[in-house]
SELUMDO-953929 format. One record per residue (C-alpha): x, y, z; residue number from 1; chain. Coordinates in Angstrom, 3 decimals. Layout:
+----------+----------+----------+-----+---+
|        x |        y |        z |   k | c |
+----------+----------+----------+-----+---+
|        X |        Y |        Z | NUM | A |
...
+----------+----------+----------+-----+---+
***
This chain:
+----------+----------+----------+-----+---+
|        x |        y |        z |   k | c |
+----------+----------+----------+-----+---+
|   -0.047 |   -0.089 |   -0.174 |   1 | A |
|    1.200 |    3.647 |   -0.953 |   2 | A |
|    2.908 |    4.900 |    2.181 |   3 | A |
|    1.409 |    8.458 |    4.189 |   4 | A |
|    3.438 |   10.775 |    3.096 |   5 | A |
|    4.213 |    9.758 |   -0.588 |   6 | A |
|    4.091 |   12.576 |   -3.043 |   7 | A |
|    1.341 |   12.014 |   -5.693 |   8 | A |
|    2.688 |   11.663 |   -9.537 |   9 | A |
|    2.197 |   14.037 |  -11.848 |  10 | A |
|    1.862 |   11.715 |  -15.077 |  11 | A |
|    4.432 |   12.217 |  -16.632 |  12 | A |
|    7.893 |   10.215 |  -17.217 |  13 | A |
|   10.966 |   10.607 |  -18.410 |  14 | A |
|   12.793 |    7.701 |  -19.800 |  15 | A |
|   16.400 |    8.613 |  -20.236 |  16 | A |
|   18.260 |    6.489 |  -22.633 |  17 | A |
|   17.648 |    4.174 |  -25.281 |  18 | A |
|   19.787 |    1.572 |  -25.131 |  19 | A |
|   18.907 |   -1.852 |  -26.463 |  20 | A |
|   17.326 |   -2.541 |  -23.129 |  21 | A |
|   14.370 |   -0.288 |  -24.058 |  22 | A |
|   12.033 |   -2.788 |  -25.557 |  23 | A |
|    9.261 |   -1.948 |  -27.426 |  24 | A |
|    6.623 |   -3.574 |  -24.587 |  25 | A |
|    8.163 |   -2.146 |  -21.979 |  26 | A |
|    8.051 |    1.763 |  -23.661 |  27 | A |
|    5.248 |    1.202 |  -25.190 |  28 | A |
|    2.871 |    0.164 |  -21.684 |  29 | A |
|    4.488 |    3.156 |  -20.408 |  30 | A |
|    3.038 |    4.952 |  -22.835 |  31 | A |
|   -0.026 |    3.786 |  -22.689 |  32 | A |
|   -0.645 |    4.661 |  -18.861 |  33 | A |
|    1.510 |    7.960 |  -18.375 |  34 | A |
|   -0.408 |   10.990 |  -19.070 |  35 | A |
|    3.248 |   12.486 |  -20.973 |  36 | A |
|    6.097 |   10.045 |  -21.725 |  37 | A |
|    9.578 |   12.187 |  -23.178 |  38 | A |
|   12.253 |   10.377 |  -24.026 |  39 | A |
|   15.373 |   11.809 |  -23.577 |  40 | A |
|   18.742 |   10.675 |  -25.687 |  41 | A |
|   21.803 |   12.660 |  -26.454 |  42 | A |
|   19.672 |   14.315 |  -29.045 |  43 | A |
|   16.419 |   15.166 |  -30.183 |  44 | A |
|   17.347 |   12.951 |  -33.037 |  45 | A |
|   18.507 |   10.029 |  -31.894 |  46 | A |
|   15.326 |    9.809 |  -29.506 |  47 | A |
|   13.293 |   10.046 |  -32.562 |  48 | A |
|   15.472 |    7.675 |  -34.552 |  49 | A |
|   15.175 |    4.560 |  -31.762 |  50 | A |
|   11.323 |    6.377 |  -31.112 |  51 | A |
|   10.375 |    5.176 |  -34.786 |  52 | A |
|   12.615 |    2.131 |  -34.591 |  53 | A |
|   10.183 |    0.890 |  -31.603 |  54 | A |
|    6.983 |    1.657 |  -33.746 |  55 | A |
|    6.044 |    4.083 |  -31.179 |  56 | A |
|    6.632 |    7.126 |  -33.198 |  57 | A |
|    3.809 |   10.217 |  -31.864 |  58 | A |
|    3.541 |    8.090 |  -28.369 |  59 | A |
|    6.272 |   10.472 |  -26.917 |  60 | A |
|    7.775 |   13.695 |  -26.984 |  61 | A |
|   11.439 |   13.559 |  -27.528 |  62 | A |
|   14.308 |   15.548 |  -25.702 |  63 | A |
|   18.118 |   15.797 |  -26.124 |  64 | A |
|   20.118 |   15.984 |  -22.866 |  65 | A |
|   22.263 |   18.967 |  -23.884 |  66 | A |
|   23.532 |   20.492 |  -20.363 |  67 | A |
|   20.607 |   21.978 |  -17.911 |  68 | A |
|   17.810 |   20.511 |  -20.594 |  69 | A |
|   16.640 |   17.752 |  -17.980 |  70 | A |
|   16.870 |   20.006 |  -14.978 |  71 | A |
|   14.759 |   22.774 |  -16.713 |  72 | A |
|   12.321 |   20.400 |  -17.659 |  73 | A |
|   11.467 |   17.638 |  -14.622 |  74 | A |
|    8.678 |   18.318 |  -12.097 |  75 | A |
|    7.448 |   17.501 |   -9.020 |  76 | A |
|    5.639 |   14.370 |   -8.897 |  77 | A |
|    7.282 |   13.174 |  -12.427 |  78 | A |
|    8.625 |   10.314 |  -12.804 |  79 | A |
|   12.793 |    9.763 |  -13.619 |  80 | A |
|   13.810 |    6.844 |  -15.293 |  81 | A |
|   17.123 |    5.892 |  -15.662 |  82 | A |
|   18.182 |    3.422 |  -18.561 |  83 | A |
|   21.821 |    5.263 |  -18.475 |  84 | A |
|   24.464 |    2.972 |  -17.245 |  85 | A |
|   24.869 |    2.728 |  -13.326 |  86 | A |
|   27.205 |    5.089 |  -13.017 |  87 | A |
|   25.190 |    7.801 |  -13.764 |  88 | A |
|   22.161 |    6.486 |  -11.926 |  89 | A |
|   23.043 |    8.676 |   -8.138 |  90 | A |
|   23.273 |   12.062 |  -10.370 |  91 | A |
|   19.813 |   11.174 |  -12.155 |  92 | A |
|   18.415 |   10.659 |   -8.563 |  93 | A |
|   19.946 |   13.350 |   -6.742 |  94 | A |
|   18.243 |   15.382 |   -9.362 |  95 | A |
|   14.807 |   13.839 |   -9.117 |  96 | A |
|   15.172 |   14.572 |   -5.054 |  97 | A |
|   16.188 |   18.267 |   -6.069 |  98 | A |
|   12.951 |   18.363 |   -8.221 |  99 | A |
|   10.336 |   16.285 |   -5.394 | 100 | A |
|   10.445 |   13.628 |   -8.757 | 101 | A |
|   10.193 |   10.167 |   -8.079 | 102 | A |
|   13.039 |    7.130 |   -9.368 | 103 | A |
|   13.362 |    4.061 |  -11.174 | 104 | A |
|   16.322 |    2.349 |  -12.644 | 105 | A |
|   16.672 |   -1.626 |  -13.123 | 106 | A |
|   20.216 |   -1.829 |  -11.399 | 107 | A |
|   21.429 |   -2.875 |   -7.897 | 108 | A |
|   21.228 |   -0.976 |   -5.345 | 109 | A |
|   24.738 |    0.967 |   -4.350 | 110 | A |
|   25.416 |    2.422 |   -1.223 | 111 | A |
|   24.840 |    5.938 |   -2.975 | 112 | A |
|   22.009 |    5.102 |   -3.905 | 113 | A |
|   20.632 |    3.984 |   -0.693 | 114 | A |
|   21.731 |    7.077 |    0.967 | 115 | A |
|   19.921 |    9.398 |   -0.996 | 116 | A |
|   16.673 |    7.200 |   -1.030 | 117 | A |
|   16.902 |    8.254 |    2.565 | 118 | A |
|   16.548 |   11.357 |    1.664 | 119 | A |
|   13.933 |   10.558 |   -0.601 | 120 | A |
|   12.034 |    8.875 |    1.680 | 121 | A |
|   12.008 |   12.183 |    3.829 | 122 | A |
|   10.622 |   14.454 |    1.221 | 123 | A |
|    7.677 |   11.820 |    0.275 | 124 | A |
|    9.481 |   10.474 |   -2.877 | 125 | A |
|    9.596 |    6.759 |   -4.036 | 126 | A |
|   12.693 |    5.211 |   -5.288 | 127 | A |
|   12.742 |    2.220 |   -7.615 | 128 | A |
|   15.707 |    0.135 |   -8.242 | 129 | A |
|   16.066 |   -3.752 |   -8.510 | 130 | A |
|   13.124 |   -3.732 |  -11.210 | 131 | A |
|   14.313 |   -5.649 |  -14.046 | 132 | A |
|   15.652 |   -9.011 |  -14.928 | 133 | A |
|   18.304 |   -9.310 |  -12.574 | 134 | A |
|   17.759 |   -8.084 |  -10.261 | 135 | A |
|   14.179 |   -7.964 |  -10.754 | 136 | A |
|   12.301 |  -10.855 |  -12.290 | 137 | A |
|   14.382 |  -13.047 |  -10.280 | 138 | A |
|   13.461 |  -11.153 |   -6.624 | 139 | A |
|    9.949 |  -11.803 |   -7.460 | 140 | A |
|   10.501 |  -15.466 |   -8.191 | 141 | A |
|   12.448 |  -15.735 |   -4.945 | 142 | A |
|   10.137 |  -13.968 |   -2.864 | 143 | A |
|    7.268 |  -16.638 |   -3.884 | 144 | A |
|    9.206 |  -19.415 |   -3.659 | 145 | A |
|   10.210 |  -18.814 |   -0.094 | 146 | A |
|    6.638 |  -17.731 |    1.098 | 147 | A |
|    5.326 |  -20.974 |   -0.606 | 148 | A |
|    8.369 |  -23.404 |    1.346 | 149 | A |
|    6.921 |  -21.094 |    4.430 | 150 | A |
|    3.349 |  -22.195 |    3.948 | 151 | A |
|    3.888 |  -26.031 |    2.639 | 152 | A |
|    7.177 |  -26.621 |    5.044 | 153 | A |
|    6.685 |  -24.150 |    8.171 | 154 | A |
|    9.155 |  -21.901 |    9.844 | 155 | A |
|   10.600 |  -23.936 |   12.377 | 156 | A |
|   14.770 |  -25.682 |   12.196 | 157 | A |
|   15.473 |  -26.597 |    8.120 | 158 | A |
|   18.581 |  -26.557 |    5.880 | 159 | A |
|   17.797 |  -24.636 |    2.360 | 160 | A |
|   19.694 |  -24.781 |   -0.685 | 161 | A |
|   18.657 |  -21.738 |   -3.180 | 162 | A |
|   20.333 |  -21.052 |   -6.303 | 163 | A |
|   18.976 |  -18.266 |   -8.961 | 164 | A |
|   20.921 |  -18.043 |  -12.007 | 165 | A |
|   20.459 |  -15.950 |  -14.909 | 166 | A |
|   22.240 |  -15.562 |  -18.359 | 167 | A |
|   21.811 |  -13.923 |  -21.697 | 168 | A |
|   22.655 |  -16.126 |  -24.236 | 169 | A |
|   22.599 |  -16.633 |  -28.048 | 170 | A |
|   20.027 |  -18.782 |  -29.174 | 171 | A |
|   22.099 |  -20.224 |  -31.181 | 172 | A |
|   25.310 |  -20.683 |  -29.969 | 173 | A |
|   28.689 |  -20.251 |  -31.828 | 174 | A |
|   32.537 |  -21.481 |  -31.342 | 175 | A |
|   32.649 |  -18.551 |  -28.421 | 176 | A |
|   29.234 |  -19.555 |  -26.805 | 177 | A |
|   28.388 |  -15.599 |  -26.382 | 178 | A |
|   27.485 |  -12.431 |  -28.503 | 179 | A |
|   27.590 |   -8.836 |  -27.366 | 180 | A |
|   24.723 |   -6.837 |  -27.566 | 181 | A |
|   26.427 |   -3.950 |  -25.464 | 182 | A |
|   30.101 |   -3.294 |  -24.205 | 183 | A |
|   31.745 |   -6.229 |  -23.350 | 184 | A |
|   33.971 |   -4.032 |  -20.465 | 185 | A |
|   31.854 |   -4.726 |  -18.253 | 186 | A |
|   31.006 |   -8.198 |  -18.319 | 187 | A |
|   35.122 |   -8.475 |  -18.393 | 188 | A |
|   35.349 |   -6.308 |  -15.497 | 189 | A |
|   32.630 |   -8.504 |  -13.589 | 190 | A |
|   34.367 |  -11.867 |  -14.159 | 191 | A |
|   37.405 |   -9.614 |  -12.171 | 192 | A |
|   35.612 |   -8.868 |   -9.127 | 193 | A |
|   34.940 |  -11.797 |   -6.533 | 194 | A |
|   31.996 |  -13.398 |   -5.694 | 195 | A |
|   30.972 |  -14.465 |   -2.899 | 196 | A |
|   28.066 |  -17.639 |   -1.882 | 197 | A |
|   27.387 |  -19.816 |    0.629 | 198 | A |
|   28.019 |  -23.577 |   -0.540 | 199 | A |
|   28.548 |  -26.708 |    1.063 | 200 | A |
|   27.242 |  -25.642 |    4.120 | 201 | A |
|   29.479 |  -22.308 |    5.086 | 202 | A |
|   30.521 |  -19.062 |    3.225 | 203 | A |
|   32.664 |  -18.943 |   -0.304 | 204 | A |
|   34.585 |  -17.047 |   -2.074 | 205 | A |
|   35.818 |  -17.088 |   -5.588 | 206 | A |
|   38.133 |  -14.908 |   -6.417 | 207 | A |
|   37.872 |  -15.343 |  -10.335 | 208 | A |
|   34.478 |  -16.261 |  -10.486 | 209 | A |
|   34.413 |  -18.833 |  -13.592 | 210 | A |
|   36.653 |  -20.753 |  -11.349 | 211 | A |
|   33.640 |  -22.213 |   -9.453 | 212 | A |
|   32.075 |  -22.396 |  -12.803 | 213 | A |
|   30.095 |  -26.387 |  -12.969 | 214 | A |
|   27.079 |  -27.372 |  -14.911 | 215 | A |
|   23.081 |  -27.162 |  -14.359 | 216 | A |
|   20.743 |  -29.460 |  -16.184 | 217 | A |
|   17.347 |  -27.677 |  -17.350 | 218 | A |
|   14.446 |  -28.929 |  -19.112 | 219 | A |
|   17.058 |  -31.720 |  -20.154 | 220 | A |
|   19.524 |  -28.795 |  -21.654 | 221 | A |
|   23.048 |  -28.317 |  -20.589 | 222 | A |
|   24.234 |  -25.305 |  -19.200 | 223 | A |
|   27.453 |  -23.788 |  -17.347 | 224 | A |
|   26.687 |  -21.544 |  -14.338 | 225 | A |
|   28.785 |  -19.551 |  -11.918 | 226 | A |
|   28.529 |  -17.377 |   -8.882 | 227 | A |
|   28.488 |  -13.543 |   -9.662 | 228 | A |
|   28.755 |  -10.518 |   -7.036 | 229 | A |
|   27.876 |  -11.058 |   -3.188 | 230 | A |
|   25.069 |  -13.441 |   -2.693 | 231 | A |
|   25.021 |  -13.075 |    1.012 | 232 | A |
|   23.016 |   -9.593 |    1.381 | 233 | A |
|   19.578 |  -10.996 |   -0.646 | 234 | A |
|   19.389 |  -14.067 |    2.542 | 235 | A |
|   17.470 |  -10.797 |    4.351 | 236 | A |
|   16.185 |   -9.194 |    1.247 | 237 | A |
|   14.409 |  -12.308 |    0.716 | 238 | A |
|   13.387 |  -13.047 |    4.335 | 239 | A |
|   13.987 |  -16.417 |    4.813 | 240 | A |
|   12.663 |  -17.277 |    8.568 | 241 | A |
|   16.077 |  -17.120 |   11.056 | 242 | A |
|   15.275 |  -21.024 |   11.980 | 243 | A |
|   16.510 |  -22.067 |    8.250 | 244 | A |
|   20.058 |  -22.428 |    7.786 | 245 | A |
|   21.382 |  -21.820 |    4.616 | 246 | A |
|   23.527 |  -24.895 |    3.222 | 247 | A |
|   23.734 |  -23.224 |   -0.360 | 248 | A |
|   22.988 |  -19.758 |   -1.597 | 249 | A |
|   23.984 |  -18.793 |   -4.226 | 250 | A |
|   23.326 |  -16.278 |   -6.888 | 251 | A |
|   24.699 |  -16.089 |  -10.064 | 252 | A |
|   25.530 |  -16.111 |  -13.629 | 253 | A |
|   24.368 |  -18.872 |  -16.822 | 254 | A |
|   26.326 |  -19.510 |  -20.013 | 255 | A |
|   25.417 |  -21.867 |  -22.976 | 256 | A |
|   27.550 |  -24.955 |  -21.805 | 257 | A |
|   30.920 |  -24.950 |  -23.320 | 258 | A |
|   31.526 |  -21.595 |  -22.407 | 259 | A |
|   34.510 |  -21.738 |  -20.068 | 260 | A |
|   36.568 |  -23.954 |  -22.536 | 261 | A |
|   35.635 |  -21.032 |  -25.338 | 262 | A |
|   37.266 |  -17.870 |  -23.272 | 263 | A |
|   40.011 |  -19.366 |  -21.577 | 264 | A |
|   41.778 |  -16.991 |  -23.165 | 265 | A |
|   39.701 |  -14.285 |  -21.839 | 266 | A |
|   40.316 |  -15.010 |  -18.212 | 267 | A |
|   43.865 |  -15.157 |  -18.848 | 268 | A |
|   44.364 |  -11.629 |  -19.642 | 269 | A |
|   41.567 |  -10.395 |  -17.001 | 270 | A |
|   43.314 |  -12.452 |  -14.598 | 271 | A |
|   46.455 |  -10.221 |  -15.297 | 272 | A |
|   44.877 |   -7.178 |  -13.524 | 273 | A |
|   46.236 |   -5.064 |  -16.564 | 274 | A |
|   43.767 |   -2.667 |  -17.295 | 275 | A |
|   45.309 |   -1.765 |  -20.755 | 276 | A |
|   45.247 |   -5.072 |  -21.907 | 277 | A |
|   41.379 |   -5.678 |  -20.266 | 278 | A |
|   40.329 |   -3.019 |  -22.723 | 279 | A |
|   42.067 |   -3.663 |  -25.437 | 280 | A |
|   40.673 |   -7.647 |  -25.799 | 281 | A |
|   36.796 |   -5.715 |  -24.948 | 282 | A |
|   37.536 |   -3.777 |  -28.199 | 283 | A |
|   38.458 |   -7.254 |  -30.044 | 284 | A |
|   35.620 |   -9.046 |  -28.712 | 285 | A |
|   33.159 |   -6.786 |  -29.804 | 286 | A |
|   34.418 |   -6.367 |  -33.236 | 287 | A |
|   34.555 |  -10.097 |  -33.200 | 288 | A |
|   31.169 |  -11.359 |  -31.349 | 289 | A |
|   28.427 |   -8.616 |  -31.678 | 290 | A |
|   24.923 |   -9.475 |  -32.202 | 291 | A |
|   23.472 |   -8.725 |  -35.609 | 292 | A |
|   19.947 |   -8.421 |  -36.667 | 293 | A |
|   20.093 |  -11.795 |  -37.786 | 294 | A |
|   20.645 |  -12.909 |  -34.225 | 295 | A |
|   18.356 |  -13.903 |  -32.261 | 296 | A |
|   19.160 |  -14.150 |  -28.607 | 297 | A |
|   17.489 |  -16.126 |  -25.578 | 298 | A |
|   16.940 |  -15.130 |  -22.002 | 299 | A |
|   16.864 |  -18.155 |  -19.452 | 300 | A |
|   16.253 |  -17.597 |  -15.442 | 301 | A |
|   16.362 |  -20.290 |  -12.698 | 302 | A |
|   15.293 |  -19.979 |   -9.504 | 303 | A |
|   15.536 |  -23.253 |   -6.974 | 304 | A |
|   14.181 |  -23.565 |   -3.356 | 305 | A |
|   14.904 |  -26.629 |   -1.404 | 306 | A |
|   14.151 |  -27.502 |    2.333 | 307 | A |
|   15.228 |  -30.155 |    4.019 | 308 | A |
|   14.049 |  -31.053 |    7.551 | 309 | A |
|   16.709 |  -31.497 |   10.339 | 310 | A |
|   16.250 |  -35.470 |    9.496 | 311 | A |
|   17.304 |  -33.982 |    6.325 | 312 | A |
|   14.465 |  -35.154 |    4.730 | 313 | A |
|   13.153 |  -32.774 |    2.103 | 314 | A |
|    9.886 |  -31.132 |    3.360 | 315 | A |
|    9.437 |  -29.071 |    0.161 | 316 | A |
|   11.530 |  -28.139 |   -3.081 | 317 | A |
|    9.745 |  -25.234 |   -6.029 | 318 | A |
|   11.606 |  -24.677 |   -9.191 | 319 | A |
|   10.981 |  -21.257 |  -11.269 | 320 | A |
|   12.127 |  -21.558 |  -14.969 | 321 | A |
|   12.541 |  -18.822 |  -17.364 | 322 | A |
|   13.258 |  -19.517 |  -21.269 | 323 | A |
|   12.560 |  -16.633 |  -23.573 | 324 | A |
|   13.713 |  -16.490 |  -27.372 | 325 | A |
|   14.099 |  -12.739 |  -28.990 | 326 | A |
|   11.760 |  -12.094 |  -32.189 | 327 | A |
|   12.593 |  -10.163 |  -34.908 | 328 | A |
|   10.196 |   -7.790 |  -33.271 | 329 | A |
|   12.169 |   -7.411 |  -29.800 | 330 | A |
|   14.475 |   -9.268 |  -28.512 | 331 | A |
|   14.534 |  -11.246 |  -25.432 | 332 | A |
|   16.657 |   -9.009 |  -22.943 | 333 | A |
|   14.554 |   -5.881 |  -23.807 | 334 | A |
|   11.428 |   -7.222 |  -23.329 | 335 | A |
|   12.661 |   -9.433 |  -20.110 | 336 | A |
|   14.399 |   -6.036 |  -18.567 | 337 | A |
|   12.058 |   -2.994 |  -19.915 | 338 | A |
|    8.487 |   -4.749 |  -18.702 | 339 | A |
|    8.650 |   -5.178 |  -15.081 | 340 | A |
|   10.446 |   -2.031 |  -15.228 | 341 | A |
|    7.218 |   -1.062 |  -17.118 | 342 | A |
|    5.362 |   -2.263 |  -14.248 | 343 | A |
|    7.243 |   -0.232 |  -11.117 | 344 | A |
|    6.837 |    2.432 |  -13.002 | 345 | A |
|    3.059 |    2.425 |  -12.977 | 346 | A |
|    2.919 |    1.350 |   -9.443 | 347 | A |
|    4.521 |    4.730 |   -9.014 | 348 | A |
|    2.328 |    6.299 |  -11.514 | 349 | A |
|   -0.534 |    4.745 |   -8.554 | 350 | A |
|    0.709 |    5.892 |   -5.767 | 351 | A |
|    1.113 |    1.645 |   -4.837 | 352 | A |
|    4.521 |    1.842 |   -3.602 | 353 | A |
|    5.657 |    3.587 |   -0.265 | 354 | A |
|    7.887 |    6.094 |    0.105 | 355 | A |
|   11.763 |    5.301 |    0.426 | 356 | A |
|   13.934 |    2.595 |   -1.059 | 357 | A |
|   11.869 |   -0.578 |   -2.642 | 358 | A |
|   13.396 |   -3.277 |   -5.089 | 359 | A |
|   10.520 |   -4.445 |   -7.274 | 360 | A |
|    8.167 |   -6.188 |   -5.322 | 361 | A |
|    9.347 |   -7.166 |   -1.920 | 362 | A |
|    6.235 |   -8.973 |   -0.817 | 363 | A |
|    5.051 |  -12.321 |   -2.041 | 364 | A |
|    1.459 |  -10.889 |   -3.141 | 365 | A |
|    2.537 |   -8.274 |   -4.397 | 366 | A |
|    5.444 |  -10.504 |   -6.030 | 367 | A |
|    2.550 |  -12.579 |   -7.370 | 368 | A |
|    0.757 |   -9.740 |   -9.037 | 369 | A |
|    4.116 |   -8.914 |  -11.172 | 370 | A |
|    4.429 |  -12.283 |  -12.055 | 371 | A |
|    0.665 |  -12.715 |  -13.481 | 372 | A |
|    0.985 |   -9.128 |  -14.899 | 373 | A |
|    4.886 |  -10.757 |  -16.985 | 374 | A |
|    3.092 |  -13.244 |  -18.456 | 375 | A |
|    0.193 |  -11.384 |  -19.829 | 376 | A |
|    2.764 |   -9.511 |  -21.775 | 377 | A |
|    4.978 |  -12.755 |  -23.126 | 378 | A |
|    7.097 |  -13.249 |  -20.168 | 379 | A |
|    5.800 |  -16.408 |  -18.465 | 380 | A |
|    8.075 |  -19.299 |  -16.955 | 381 | A |
|    7.346 |  -22.400 |  -15.151 | 382 | A |
|    6.357 |  -23.311 |  -12.352 | 383 | A |
|    7.761 |  -26.985 |  -10.216 | 384 | A |
|    7.004 |  -27.652 |   -6.606 | 385 | A |
|    7.064 |  -31.289 |   -4.587 | 386 | A |
|    6.483 |  -32.451 |   -1.510 | 387 | A |
|    7.408 |  -35.547 |    0.493 | 388 | A |
|    5.658 |  -38.449 |   -0.566 | 389 | A |
|    7.888 |  -41.444 |    1.132 | 390 | A |
|    9.290 |  -42.224 |    4.482 | 391 | A |
|   13.036 |  -41.096 |    2.509 | 392 | A |
|   11.384 |  -37.337 |    1.450 | 393 | A |
|   11.695 |  -36.329 |   -2.650 | 394 | A |
|   15.003 |  -37.821 |   -4.317 | 395 | A |
+----------+----------+----------+-----+---+
***
C-alpha cells in the first residue's frame, strides 16, 4: 500500500536512455499508462530515431540531453527513469530528489543510491531499483518460492538450498558461446570481481568467479553456471525464516555449455589485472562477436529452493524457470528488462509504492501480481514443486 506521505505522481515520465534494453513492449506500456512520456537521448534526433525503430512514433515527446535541459523540465511528481549506465544513476536520483520527482531504474542498489533513497523517503519520494530481469524478475520468483515453502514446510528448523542463475545468451551458440549486445568491458570487469556465496554449508569466496563454474541441467539441456557478485545480502532481502540454515545460497550467471573452455584466453587476460590489456580485449571481442540483426537472443532464468528438515528429509522443493527467445520485433533481453520496469513505473504512477527505497516487489503477494502481469505480456515461465511422498522424502 502507499505510504502516508508519498508525494502524488504528476503523470509525466522522463525515460532517459534509449539503449538495447529499452524494449518496444515496456516503453509502449508506459506510453499507454502515463499522461505524458518524454524520451531522452544525447540528441532529440537520436531519441526520435529510436522511437521510430520501436514503432512508437508520436507516442512520446523527444528531447536531447544538452546541459541543463533535463533540470529545466523535471517537475515535482514526475517519474525519472534511468536507462543509462549504472554509474549515472546516483546523479539522476539526486536531481530527481531536488525536483521532488520519483525515480526508477533496473540496476542493483548501491550504497550511494541507498543514501539518496533515505533522503527521498523524508520527502515522500519513491525510489524503485532492481526492477528489471536480474535483478528484478529473479527477486519476484524468490519471494514467491520462500512464501510457498514457509506455508508448505513451516518456519521451523531446517536447512535450505537456494540457487538463482540468469543469463542472456545466443539462441544459436557460436564457437565463443556468446555474443555481445553491449560493451564487453562490463562483462570482463565483472569477471575480475570476487564472488561471495554459501556452498556445502559454509561461506565461500571465488576470487575469479569462473573458477567456480559448474554444470546445470534445465529441462534436459546442459548449461554452465557460476556465482556472481555478493549473494549474502539477499538472505535478508528474501526474508528467509531465522530458523532456516542456508547450506547453499548462490546467485549467479548462466552461460551456454562449453563457455568456460571457449573463454580460456579471456580469463588469462582478466587474471593479469592489466587495465590496458583488458580494454583492448573488450574492443576486440566487440568486433569479433557482435549481436547482428540476424541473431536471436535467449534469456534463461532458473530460481530453485529446497527445504530439508533436521532429519535430512526434503520437506518441500520448488523451482521457477523462464526461457524466452527473442524475435524480429523485440529481443528477449529488452522485453525482460523493460516490461517489469514499466510495471514498476505504473505502480509509482498509481501511488501504490511507499516512499523511499523499493526493490521491485518486496512481498510475496505483490511479487505474484507482478509475475501474473509479466505472463500477460509474453514473459511466462514454468513452476514446479514437490512434497515428500515417501518416508525418505523426494530424491
